[in-house]
PDB file of N, CA, C, O and CB in Angstrom:
ATOM      1  N   MET A   1     -35.641  10.590  10.919  1.00  0.00           N
ATOM      2  CA  MET A   1     -34.545  11.115  10.124  1.00  0.00           C
ATOM      3  C   MET A   1     -33.238  10.464  10.586  1.00  0.00           C
ATOM      4  O   MET A   1     -32.997  10.313  11.784  1.00  0.00           O
ATOM      5  CB  MET A   1     -34.470  12.665  10.237  1.00  0.00           C
ATOM      6  N   MET A   2     -32.402  10.086   9.622  1.00  0.00           N
ATOM      7  CA  MET A   2     -31.107   9.487   9.935  1.00  0.00           C
ATOM      8  C   MET A   2     -30.047  10.572  10.090  1.00  0.00           C
ATOM      9  O   MET A   2     -30.102  11.613   9.436  1.00  0.00           O
ATOM     10  CB  MET A   2     -30.692   8.484   8.841  1.00  0.00           C
ATOM     11  N   THR A   3     -29.089  10.311  10.962  1.00  0.00           N
ATOM     12  CA  THR A   3     -27.957  11.222  11.104  1.00  0.00           C
ATOM     13  C   THR A   3     -26.910  10.881  10.044  1.00  0.00           C
ATOM     14  O   THR A   3     -26.962   9.814   9.432  1.00  0.00           O
ATOM     15  CB  THR A   3     -27.345  11.137  12.538  1.00  0.00           C
ATOM     16  N   ALA A   4     -25.965  11.788   9.832  1.00  0.00           N
ATOM     17  CA  ALA A   4     -24.883  11.544   8.879  1.00  0.00           C
ATOM     18  C   ALA A   4     -24.085  10.299   9.294  1.00  0.00           C
ATOM     19  O   ALA A   4     -23.677   9.506   8.446  1.00  0.00           O
ATOM     20  CB  ALA A   4     -23.949  12.782   8.785  1.00  0.00           C
ATOM     21  N   LYS A   5     -23.870  10.138  10.597  1.00  0.00           N
ATOM     22  CA  LYS A   5     -23.126   8.972  11.091  1.00  0.00           C
ATOM     23  C   LYS A   5     -23.869   7.683  10.746  1.00  0.00           C
ATOM     24  O   LYS A   5     -23.247   6.709  10.320  1.00  0.00           O
ATOM     25  CB  LYS A   5     -22.907   9.070  12.621  1.00  0.00           C
ATOM     26  N   GLU A   6     -25.170   7.664  10.920  1.00  0.00           N
ATOM     27  CA  GLU A   6     -25.964   6.479  10.610  1.00  0.00           C
ATOM     28  C   GLU A   6     -25.948   6.170   9.112  1.00  0.00           C
ATOM     29  O   GLU A   6     -25.903   5.006   8.716  1.00  0.00           O
ATOM     30  CB  GLU A   6     -27.400   6.669  11.090  1.00  0.00           C
ATOM     31  N   ILE A   7     -25.985   7.202   8.295  1.00  0.00           N
ATOM     32  CA  ILE A   7     -25.925   7.015   6.837  1.00  0.00           C
ATOM     33  C   ILE A   7     -24.590   6.404   6.444  1.00  0.00           C
ATOM     34  O   ILE A   7     -24.546   5.478   5.634  1.00  0.00           O
ATOM     35  CB  ILE A   7     -26.138   8.359   6.097  1.00  0.00           C
ATOM     36  N   ARG A   8     -23.473   6.925   7.021  1.00  0.00           N
ATOM     37  CA  ARG A   8     -22.150   6.367   6.719  1.00  0.00           C
ATOM     38  C   ARG A   8     -22.052   4.915   7.160  1.00  0.00           C
ATOM     39  O   ARG A   8     -21.511   4.083   6.431  1.00  0.00           O
ATOM     40  CB  ARG A   8     -21.052   7.193   7.397  1.00  0.00           C
ATOM     41  N   GLU A   9     -22.569   4.598   8.347  1.00  0.00           N
ATOM     42  CA  GLU A   9     -22.525   3.230   8.851  1.00  0.00           C
ATOM     43  C   GLU A   9     -23.316   2.284   7.945  1.00  0.00           C
ATOM     44  O   GLU A   9     -22.878   1.166   7.675  1.00  0.00           O
ATOM     45  CB  GLU A   9     -23.073   3.173  10.282  1.00  0.00           C
ATOM     46  N   LYS A  10     -24.490   2.740   7.475  1.00  0.00           N
ATOM     47  CA  LYS A  10     -25.294   1.925   6.563  1.00  0.00           C
ATOM     48  C   LYS A  10     -24.560   1.715   5.248  1.00  0.00           C
ATOM     49  O   LYS A  10     -24.545   0.607   4.713  1.00  0.00           O
ATOM     50  CB  LYS A  10     -26.661   2.582   6.308  1.00  0.00           C
ATOM     51  N   ALA A  11     -23.947   2.779   4.724  1.00  0.00           N
ATOM     52  CA  ALA A  11     -23.198   2.673   3.471  1.00  0.00           C
ATOM     53  C   ALA A  11     -22.032   1.697   3.623  1.00  0.00           C
ATOM     54  O   ALA A  11     -21.792   0.881   2.733  1.00  0.00           O
ATOM     55  CB  ALA A  11     -22.681   4.059   3.030  1.00  0.00           C
ATOM     56  N   ASP A  12     -21.309   1.770   4.735  1.00  0.00           N
ATOM     57  CA  ASP A  12     -20.196   0.844   4.982  1.00  0.00           C
ATOM     58  C   ASP A  12     -20.693  -0.597   5.017  1.00  0.00           C
ATOM     59  O   ASP A  12     -20.049  -1.492   4.468  1.00  0.00           O
ATOM     60  CB  ASP A  12     -19.483   1.191   6.306  1.00  0.00           C
ATOM     61  N   LYS A  13     -21.820  -0.822   5.651  1.00  0.00           N
ATOM     62  CA  LYS A  13     -22.395  -2.167   5.727  1.00  0.00           C
ATOM     63  C   LYS A  13     -22.813  -2.651   4.341  1.00  0.00           C
ATOM     64  O   LYS A  13     -22.597  -3.813   3.997  1.00  0.00           O
ATOM     65  CB  LYS A  13     -23.602  -2.187   6.684  1.00  0.00           C
ATOM     66  N   ASP A  14     -23.410  -1.764   3.549  1.00  0.00           N
ATOM     67  CA  ASP A  14     -23.822  -2.125   2.194  1.00  0.00           C
ATOM     68  C   ASP A  14     -22.622  -2.489   1.321  1.00  0.00           C
ATOM     69  O   ASP A  14     -22.688  -3.451   0.556  1.00  0.00           O
ATOM     70  CB  ASP A  14     -24.601  -0.977   1.556  1.00  0.00           C
ATOM     71  N   VAL A  15     -21.532  -1.737   1.426  1.00  0.00           N
ATOM     72  CA  VAL A  15     -20.323  -2.035   0.660  1.00  0.00           C
ATOM     73  C   VAL A  15     -19.742  -3.381   1.110  1.00  0.00           C
ATOM     74  O   VAL A  15     -19.306  -4.176   0.278  1.00  0.00           O
ATOM     75  CB  VAL A  15     -19.272  -0.900   0.829  1.00  0.00           C
ATOM     76  N   GLU A  16     -19.735  -3.634   2.403  1.00  0.00           N
ATOM     77  CA  GLU A  16     -19.235  -4.907   2.925  1.00  0.00           C
ATOM     78  C   GLU A  16     -20.044  -6.075   2.352  1.00  0.00           C
ATOM     79  O   GLU A  16     -19.471  -7.095   1.970  1.00  0.00           O
ATOM     80  CB  GLU A  16     -19.294  -4.918   4.472  1.00  0.00           C
ATOM     81  N   GLU A  17     -21.358  -5.933   2.291  1.00  0.00           N
ATOM     82  CA  GLU A  17     -22.217  -6.980   1.723  1.00  0.00           C
ATOM     83  C   GLU A  17     -21.926  -7.161   0.234  1.00  0.00           C
ATOM     84  O   GLU A  17     -21.856  -8.291  -0.248  1.00  0.00           O
ATOM     85  CB  GLU A  17     -23.712  -6.635   1.936  1.00  0.00           C
ATOM     86  N   LEU A  18     -21.755  -6.063  -0.496  1.00  0.00           N
ATOM     87  CA  LEU A  18     -21.427  -6.130  -1.920  1.00  0.00           C
ATOM     88  C   LEU A  18     -20.118  -6.881  -2.130  1.00  0.00           C
ATOM     89  O   LEU A  18     -20.027  -7.727  -3.020  1.00  0.00           O
ATOM     90  CB  LEU A  18     -21.332  -4.715  -2.524  1.00  0.00           C
ATOM     91  N   GLN A  19     -19.103  -6.583  -1.319  1.00  0.00           N
ATOM     92  CA  GLN A  19     -17.811  -7.237  -1.457  1.00  0.00           C
ATOM     93  C   GLN A  19     -17.904  -8.738  -1.196  1.00  0.00           C
ATOM     94  O   GLN A  19     -17.143  -9.511  -1.780  1.00  0.00           O
ATOM     95  CB  GLN A  19     -16.806  -6.608  -0.510  1.00  0.00           C
ATOM     96  N   LYS A  20     -18.823  -9.161  -0.330  1.00  0.00           N
ATOM     97  CA  LYS A  20     -18.991 -10.587  -0.045  1.00  0.00           C
ATOM     98  C   LYS A  20     -19.563 -11.346  -1.234  1.00  0.00           C
ATOM     99  O   LYS A  20     -19.198 -12.499  -1.468  1.00  0.00           O
ATOM    100  CB  LYS A  20     -19.892 -10.775   1.161  1.00  0.00           C
ATOM    101  N   ILE A  21     -20.461 -10.709  -1.991  1.00  0.00           N
ATOM    102  CA  ILE A  21     -21.122 -11.419  -3.087  1.00  0.00           C
ATOM    103  C   ILE A  21     -20.496 -11.158  -4.459  1.00  0.00           C
ATOM    104  O   ILE A  21     -20.805 -11.865  -5.417  1.00  0.00           O
ATOM    105  CB  ILE A  21     -22.570 -11.034  -3.126  1.00  0.00           C
ATOM    106  N   CYS A  22     -19.632 -10.168  -4.566  1.00  0.00           N
ATOM    107  CA  CYS A  22     -19.026  -9.802  -5.846  1.00  0.00           C
ATOM    108  C   CYS A  22     -18.043 -10.883  -6.294  1.00  0.00           C
ATOM    109  O   CYS A  22     -17.264 -11.396  -5.490  1.00  0.00           O
ATOM    110  CB  CYS A  22     -18.311  -8.435  -5.740  1.00  0.00           C
ATOM    111  N   ASN A  23     -18.085 -11.225  -7.587  1.00  0.00           N
ATOM    112  CA  ASN A  23     -17.113 -12.193  -8.114  1.00  0.00           C
ATOM    113  C   ASN A  23     -15.922 -11.500  -8.767  1.00  0.00           C
ATOM    114  O   ASN A  23     -15.107 -12.157  -9.415  1.00  0.00           O
ATOM    115  CB  ASN A  23     -17.785 -13.122  -9.126  1.00  0.00           C
ATOM    116  N   HIS A  24     -15.809 -10.191  -8.607  1.00  0.00           N
ATOM    117  CA  HIS A  24     -14.671  -9.371  -9.042  1.00  0.00           C
ATOM    118  C   HIS A  24     -14.341  -9.597 -10.531  1.00  0.00           C
ATOM    119  O   HIS A  24     -13.225  -9.997 -10.862  1.00  0.00           O
ATOM    120  CB  HIS A  24     -13.434  -9.686  -8.177  1.00  0.00           C
ATOM    121  N   PRO A  25     -15.314  -9.340 -11.431  1.00  0.00           N
ATOM    122  CA  PRO A  25     -15.090  -9.601 -12.857  1.00  0.00           C
ATOM    123  C   PRO A  25     -14.118  -8.631 -13.525  1.00  0.00           C
ATOM    124  O   PRO A  25     -13.524  -8.963 -14.552  1.00  0.00           O
ATOM    125  CB  PRO A  25     -16.396  -9.553 -13.580  1.00  0.00           C
ATOM    126  N   GLU A  26     -13.951  -7.448 -12.961  1.00  0.00           N
ATOM    127  CA  GLU A  26     -13.038  -6.447 -13.528  1.00  0.00           C
ATOM    128  C   GLU A  26     -12.182  -5.870 -12.415  1.00  0.00           C
ATOM    129  O   GLU A  26     -12.672  -5.587 -11.322  1.00  0.00           O
ATOM    130  CB  GLU A  26     -13.823  -5.316 -14.260  1.00  0.00           C
ATOM    131  N   SER A  27     -10.905  -5.698 -12.702  1.00  0.00           N
ATOM    132  CA  SER A  27     -10.020  -5.119 -11.693  1.00  0.00           C
ATOM    133  C   SER A  27      -8.973  -4.259 -12.374  1.00  0.00           C
ATOM    134  O   SER A  27      -8.809  -4.294 -13.594  1.00  0.00           O
ATOM    135  CB  SER A  27      -9.348  -6.221 -10.842  1.00  0.00           C
ATOM    136  N   LEU A  28      -8.263  -3.481 -11.553  1.00  0.00           N
ATOM    137  CA  LEU A  28      -7.178  -2.657 -12.077  1.00  0.00           C
ATOM    138  C   LEU A  28      -6.060  -2.597 -11.047  1.00  0.00           C
ATOM    139  O   LEU A  28      -6.289  -2.728  -9.844  1.00  0.00           O
ATOM    140  CB  LEU A  28      -7.679  -1.230 -12.432  1.00  0.00           C
ATOM    141  N   TRP A  29      -4.850  -2.397 -11.547  1.00  0.00           N
ATOM    142  CA  TRP A  29      -3.690  -2.202 -10.678  1.00  0.00           C
ATOM    143  C   TRP A  29      -3.464  -0.709 -10.519  1.00  0.00           C
ATOM    144  O   TRP A  29      -3.564   0.051 -11.482  1.00  0.00           O
ATOM    145  CB  TRP A  29      -2.416  -2.906 -11.253  1.00  0.00           C
ATOM    146  N   THR A  30      -3.158  -0.297  -9.297  1.00  0.00           N
ATOM    147  CA  THR A  30      -2.888   1.120  -9.025  1.00  0.00           C
ATOM    148  C   THR A  30      -1.762   1.230  -8.003  1.00  0.00           C
ATOM    149  O   THR A  30      -1.558   0.325  -7.193  1.00  0.00           O
ATOM    150  CB  THR A  30      -4.171   1.848  -8.512  1.00  0.00           C
ATOM    151  N   GLU A  31      -1.049   2.321  -8.043  1.00  0.00           N
ATOM    152  CA  GLU A  31       0.016   2.573  -7.080  1.00  0.00           C
ATOM    153  C   GLU A  31      -0.586   3.221  -5.837  1.00  0.00           C
ATOM    154  O   GLU A  31      -1.374   4.160  -5.947  1.00  0.00           O
ATOM    155  CB  GLU A  31       1.128   3.475  -7.695  1.00  0.00           C
ATOM    156  N   GLU A  32      -0.224   2.729  -4.665  1.00  0.00           N
ATOM    157  CA  GLU A  32      -0.730   3.297  -3.413  1.00  0.00           C
ATOM    158  C   GLU A  32       0.053   4.560  -3.048  1.00  0.00           C
ATOM    159  O   GLU A  32       1.278   4.604  -3.159  1.00  0.00           O
ATOM    160  CB  GLU A  32      -0.641   2.258  -2.269  1.00  0.00           C
ATOM    161  N   CYS A  33      -0.679   5.580  -2.611  1.00  0.00           N
ATOM    162  CA  CYS A  33      -0.077   6.825  -2.129  1.00  0.00           C
ATOM    163  C   CYS A  33      -0.599   7.112  -0.728  1.00  0.00           C
ATOM    164  O   CYS A  33      -1.770   6.859  -0.446  1.00  0.00           O
ATOM    165  CB  CYS A  33      -0.388   8.015  -3.091  1.00  0.00           C
ATOM    166  N   TRP A  34       0.239   7.630   0.146  1.00  0.00           N
ATOM    167  CA  TRP A  34      -0.236   8.051   1.466  1.00  0.00           C
ATOM    168  C   TRP A  34      -0.675   9.506   1.426  1.00  0.00           C
ATOM    169  O   TRP A  34      -1.379   9.969   2.323  1.00  0.00           O
ATOM    170  CB  TRP A  34       0.861   7.852   2.533  1.00  0.00           C
ATOM    171  N   ALA A  35      -0.265  10.224   0.396  1.00  0.00           N
ATOM    172  CA  ALA A  35      -0.709  11.586   0.088  1.00  0.00           C
ATOM    173  C   ALA A  35      -0.435  11.780  -1.403  1.00  0.00           C
ATOM    174  O   ALA A  35       0.396  11.060  -1.958  1.00  0.00           O
ATOM    175  CB  ALA A  35       0.040  12.689   0.986  1.00  0.00           C
ATOM    176  N   PRO A  36      -1.098  12.718  -2.071  1.00  0.00           N
ATOM    177  CA  PRO A  36      -0.862  12.908  -3.501  1.00  0.00           C
ATOM    178  C   PRO A  36       0.621  13.070  -3.825  1.00  0.00           C
ATOM    179  O   PRO A  36       1.300  13.933  -3.269  1.00  0.00           O
ATOM    180  CB  PRO A  36      -1.628  14.119  -3.995  1.00  0.00           C
ATOM    181  N   GLY A  37       1.112  12.228  -4.734  1.00  0.00           N
ATOM    182  CA  GLY A  37       2.511  12.292  -5.160  1.00  0.00           C
ATOM    183  C   GLY A  37       3.493  11.595  -4.246  1.00  0.00           C
ATOM    184  O   GLY A  37       4.691  11.593  -4.528  1.00  0.00           O
ATOM    185  N   HIS A  38       3.025  10.999  -3.150  1.00  0.00           N
ATOM    186  CA  HIS A  38       3.882  10.313  -2.190  1.00  0.00           C
ATOM    187  C   HIS A  38       3.552   8.822  -2.206  1.00  0.00           C
ATOM    188  O   HIS A  38       2.679   8.354  -1.474  1.00  0.00           O
ATOM    189  CB  HIS A  38       3.707  10.908  -0.759  1.00  0.00           C
ATOM    190  N   PHE A  39       4.266   8.092  -3.051  1.00  0.00           N
ATOM    191  CA  PHE A  39       3.997   6.680  -3.264  1.00  0.00           C
ATOM    192  C   PHE A  39       4.591   5.828  -2.152  1.00  0.00           C
ATOM    193  O   PHE A  39       5.672   6.125  -1.643  1.00  0.00           O
ATOM    194  CB  PHE A  39       4.545   6.237  -4.609  1.00  0.00           C
ATOM    195  N   THR A  40       3.883   4.767  -1.776  1.00  0.00           N
ATOM    196  CA  THR A  40       4.331   3.877  -0.701  1.00  0.00           C
ATOM    197  C   THR A  40       5.240   2.772  -1.216  1.00  0.00           C
ATOM    198  O   THR A  40       5.923   2.118  -0.428  1.00  0.00           O
ATOM    199  CB  THR A  40       3.135   3.265   0.006  1.00  0.00           C
ATOM    200  N   GLY A  41       5.260   2.552  -2.532  1.00  0.00           N
ATOM    201  CA  GLY A  41       6.028   1.444  -3.072  1.00  0.00           C
ATOM    202  C   GLY A  41       5.206   0.169  -3.203  1.00  0.00           C
ATOM    203  O   GLY A  41       5.747  -0.890  -3.518  1.00  0.00           O
ATOM    204  N   ARG A  42       3.912   0.265  -2.963  1.00  0.00           N
ATOM    205  CA  ARG A  42       3.036  -0.897  -3.115  1.00  0.00           C
ATOM    206  C   ARG A  42       2.094  -0.697  -4.295  1.00  0.00           C
ATOM    207  O   ARG A  42       1.613   0.410  -4.541  1.00  0.00           O
ATOM    208  CB  ARG A  42       2.230  -1.146  -1.822  1.00  0.00           C
ATOM    209  N   SER A  43       1.839  -1.775  -5.016  1.00  0.00           N
ATOM    210  CA  SER A  43       0.802  -1.782  -6.044  1.00  0.00           C
ATOM    211  C   SER A  43      -0.373  -2.568  -5.509  1.00  0.00           C
ATOM    212  O   SER A  43      -0.196  -3.601  -4.864  1.00  0.00           O
ATOM    213  CB  SER A  43       1.322  -2.389  -7.387  1.00  0.00           C
ATOM    214  N   LEU A  44      -1.579  -2.078  -5.776  1.00  0.00           N
ATOM    215  CA  LEU A  44      -2.791  -2.712  -5.288  1.00  0.00           C
ATOM    216  C   LEU A  44      -3.680  -3.086  -6.456  1.00  0.00           C
ATOM    217  O   LEU A  44      -3.888  -2.283  -7.366  1.00  0.00           O
ATOM    218  CB  LEU A  44      -3.537  -1.793  -4.313  1.00  0.00           C
ATOM    219  N   LYS A  45      -4.209  -4.312  -6.434  1.00  0.00           N
ATOM    220  CA  LYS A  45      -5.192  -4.733  -7.419  1.00  0.00           C
ATOM    221  C   LYS A  45      -6.559  -4.566  -6.777  1.00  0.00           C
ATOM    222  O   LYS A  45      -6.860  -5.196  -5.763  1.00  0.00           O
ATOM    223  CB  LYS A  45      -4.949  -6.216  -7.893  1.00  0.00           C
ATOM    224  N   ILE A  46      -7.397  -3.700  -7.382  1.00  0.00           N
ATOM    225  CA  ILE A  46      -8.687  -3.307  -6.821  1.00  0.00           C
ATOM    226  C   ILE A  46      -9.814  -3.730  -7.775  1.00  0.00           C
ATOM    227  O   ILE A  46      -9.715  -3.532  -8.986  1.00  0.00           O
ATOM    228  CB  ILE A  46      -8.729  -1.770  -6.562  1.00  0.00           C
ATOM    229  N   CYS A  47     -10.878  -4.308  -7.223  1.00  0.00           N
ATOM    230  CA  CYS A  47     -12.053  -4.645  -8.018  1.00  0.00           C
ATOM    231  C   CYS A  47     -12.750  -3.352  -8.436  1.00  0.00           C
ATOM    232  O   CYS A  47     -12.984  -2.475  -7.605  1.00  0.00           O
ATOM    233  CB  CYS A  47     -13.026  -5.572  -7.220  1.00  0.00           C
ATOM    234  N   LYS A  48     -13.081  -3.232  -9.722  1.00  0.00           N
ATOM    235  CA  LYS A  48     -13.748  -2.032 -10.223  1.00  0.00           C
ATOM    236  C   LYS A  48     -15.214  -1.962  -9.793  1.00  0.00           C
ATOM    237  O   LYS A  48     -15.806  -0.882  -9.805  1.00  0.00           O
ATOM    238  CB  LYS A  48     -13.656  -1.984 -11.737  1.00  0.00           C
ATOM    239  N   ILE A  49     -15.800  -3.085  -9.419  1.00  0.00           N
ATOM    240  CA  ILE A  49     -17.212  -3.121  -9.051  1.00  0.00           C
ATOM    241  C   ILE A  49     -17.406  -2.776  -7.568  1.00  0.00           C
ATOM    242  O   ILE A  49     -18.175  -1.877  -7.228  1.00  0.00           O
ATOM    243  CB  ILE A  49     -17.804  -4.506  -9.356  1.00  0.00           C
ATOM    244  N   CYS A  50     -16.694  -3.508  -6.685  1.00  0.00           N
ATOM    245  CA  CYS A  50     -16.925  -3.352  -5.241  1.00  0.00           C
ATOM    246  C   CYS A  50     -15.783  -2.650  -4.505  1.00  0.00           C
ATOM    247  O   CYS A  50     -15.886  -2.386  -3.307  1.00  0.00           O
ATOM    248  CB  CYS A  50     -17.149  -4.704  -4.621  1.00  0.00           C
ATOM    249  N   GLU A  51     -14.699  -2.348  -5.217  1.00  0.00           N
ATOM    250  CA  GLU A  51     -13.532  -1.648  -4.679  1.00  0.00           C
ATOM    251  C   GLU A  51     -12.788  -2.421  -3.588  1.00  0.00           C
ATOM    252  O   GLU A  51     -12.090  -1.821  -2.770  1.00  0.00           O
ATOM    253  CB  GLU A  51     -13.959  -0.322  -4.134  1.00  0.00           C
ATOM    254  N   LYS A  52     -12.933  -3.739  -3.573  1.00  0.00           N
ATOM    255  CA  LYS A  52     -12.188  -4.564  -2.620  1.00  0.00           C
ATOM    256  C   LYS A  52     -10.751  -4.704  -3.097  1.00  0.00           C
ATOM    257  O   LYS A  52     -10.503  -4.882  -4.289  1.00  0.00           O
ATOM    258  CB  LYS A  52     -12.849  -5.961  -2.452  1.00  0.00           C
ATOM    259  N   MET A  53      -9.791  -4.623  -2.158  1.00  0.00           N
ATOM    260  CA  MET A  53      -8.399  -4.851  -2.491  1.00  0.00           C
ATOM    261  C   MET A  53      -8.188  -6.356  -2.628  1.00  0.00           C
ATOM    262  O   MET A  53      -8.385  -7.105  -1.671  1.00  0.00           O
ATOM    263  CB  MET A  53      -7.448  -4.238  -1.413  1.00  0.00           C
ATOM    264  N   LEU A  54      -7.788  -6.795  -3.820  1.00  0.00           N
ATOM    265  CA  LEU A  54      -7.651  -8.215  -4.105  1.00  0.00           C
ATOM    266  C   LEU A  54      -6.232  -8.716  -3.896  1.00  0.00           C
ATOM    267  O   LEU A  54      -6.032  -9.810  -3.370  1.00  0.00           O
ATOM    268  CB  LEU A  54      -8.085  -8.498  -5.515  1.00  0.00           C
ATOM    269  N   LEU A  55      -5.257  -7.934  -4.297  1.00  0.00           N
ATOM    270  CA  LEU A  55      -3.846  -8.297  -4.156  1.00  0.00           C
ATOM    271  C   LEU A  55      -3.028  -7.050  -3.868  1.00  0.00           C
ATOM    272  O   LEU A  55      -3.434  -5.934  -4.191  1.00  0.00           O
ATOM    273  CB  LEU A  55      -3.324  -9.006  -5.430  1.00  0.00           C
ATOM    274  N   GLU A  56      -1.870  -7.256  -3.254  1.00  0.00           N
ATOM    275  CA  GLU A  56      -0.919  -6.158  -3.071  1.00  0.00           C
ATOM    276  C   GLU A  56       0.483  -6.695  -3.283  1.00  0.00           C
ATOM    277  O   GLU A  56       0.795  -7.828  -2.915  1.00  0.00           O
ATOM    278  CB  GLU A  56      -1.059  -5.511  -1.659  1.00  0.00           C
ATOM    279  N   THR A  57       1.315  -5.870  -3.876  1.00  0.00           N
ATOM    280  CA  THR A  57       2.710  -6.248  -4.095  1.00  0.00           C
ATOM    281  C   THR A  57       3.608  -5.072  -3.743  1.00  0.00           C
ATOM    282  O   THR A  57       3.227  -3.913  -3.905  1.00  0.00           O
ATOM    283  CB  THR A  57       2.945  -6.698  -5.564  1.00  0.00           C
ATOM    284  N   ASN A  58       4.804  -5.386  -3.258  1.00  0.00           N
ATOM    285  CA  ASN A  58       5.808  -4.341  -3.045  1.00  0.00           C
ATOM    286  C   ASN A  58       6.526  -4.123  -4.363  1.00  0.00           C
ATOM    287  O   ASN A  58       6.993  -5.075  -4.988  1.00  0.00           O
ATOM    288  CB  ASN A  58       6.821  -4.726  -1.901  1.00  0.00           C
ATOM    289  N   THR A  59       6.614  -2.870  -4.785  1.00  0.00           N
ATOM    290  CA  THR A  59       7.243  -2.563  -6.063  1.00  0.00           C
ATOM    291  C   THR A  59       8.596  -1.896  -5.888  1.00  0.00           C
ATOM    292  O   THR A  59       9.237  -1.519  -6.869  1.00  0.00           O
ATOM    293  CB  THR A  59       6.341  -1.679  -6.885  1.00  0.00           C
ATOM    294  N   ARG A  60       9.027  -1.750  -4.657  1.00  0.00           N
ATOM    295  CA  ARG A  60      10.304  -1.091  -4.434  1.00  0.00           C
ATOM    296  C   ARG A  60      11.129  -1.943  -3.474  1.00  0.00           C
ATOM    297  O   ARG A  60      10.581  -2.683  -2.657  1.00  0.00           O
ATOM    298  CB  ARG A  60      10.105   0.352  -3.876  1.00  0.00           C
ATOM    299  N   SER A  61      12.424  -1.832  -3.580  1.00  0.00           N
ATOM    300  CA  SER A  61      13.318  -2.575  -2.690  1.00  0.00           C
ATOM    301  C   SER A  61      13.268  -1.991  -1.291  1.00  0.00           C
ATOM    302  O   SER A  61      13.053  -0.790  -1.122  1.00  0.00           O
ATOM    303  CB  SER A  61      14.762  -2.558  -3.224  1.00  0.00           C
ATOM    304  N   GLU A  62      13.461  -2.821  -0.303  1.00  0.00           N
ATOM    305  CA  GLU A  62      13.481  -2.362   1.084  1.00  0.00           C
ATOM    306  C   GLU A  62      14.609  -1.351   1.280  1.00  0.00           C
ATOM    307  O   GLU A  62      15.683  -1.477   0.692  1.00  0.00           O
ATOM    308  CB  GLU A  62      13.647  -3.558   2.055  1.00  0.00           C
ATOM    309  N   GLY A  63      14.349  -0.357   2.108  1.00  0.00           N
ATOM    310  CA  GLY A  63      15.393   0.598   2.468  1.00  0.00           C
ATOM    311  C   GLY A  63      15.427   1.858   1.622  1.00  0.00           C
ATOM    312  O   GLY A  63      16.136   2.803   1.969  1.00  0.00           O
ATOM    313  N   LEU A  64      14.690   1.902   0.530  1.00  0.00           N
ATOM    314  CA  LEU A  64      14.676   3.111  -0.280  1.00  0.00           C
ATOM    315  C   LEU A  64      13.629   4.074   0.254  1.00  0.00           C
ATOM    316  O   LEU A  64      12.535   3.665   0.644  1.00  0.00           O
ATOM    317  CB  LEU A  64      14.404   2.778  -1.760  1.00  0.00           C
ATOM    318  N   ALA A  65      13.968   5.343   0.268  1.00  0.00           N
ATOM    319  CA  ALA A  65      13.037   6.376   0.752  1.00  0.00           C
ATOM    320  C   ALA A  65      12.179   6.867  -0.395  1.00  0.00           C
ATOM    321  O   ALA A  65      12.487   6.615  -1.560  1.00  0.00           O
ATOM    322  CB  ALA A  65      13.800   7.561   1.396  1.00  0.00           C
ATOM    323  N   CYS A  66      11.093   7.574  -0.067  1.00  0.00           N
ATOM    324  CA  CYS A  66      10.204   8.151  -1.101  1.00  0.00           C
ATOM    325  C   CYS A  66      10.943   9.196  -1.907  1.00  0.00           C
ATOM    326  O   CYS A  66      10.369   9.792  -2.819  1.00  0.00           O
ATOM    327  CB  CYS A  66       8.941   8.776  -0.462  1.00  0.00           C
TER     328      CYS A  66
END
């Protein structure tokens, strides 16, 4: 029988392998939050298939608070 920790480790390894072979045919842009409703000012382009972060951009000027 596998432990919960072993299952998570296997899942992480499987996702890592998927990200290596994925050609990222579909993606979406999303705003990053550190908590619900608390935006960091970064936009992230994420693959819809493997969930790898493909690009990131700053969407806010330096020095502005949340």
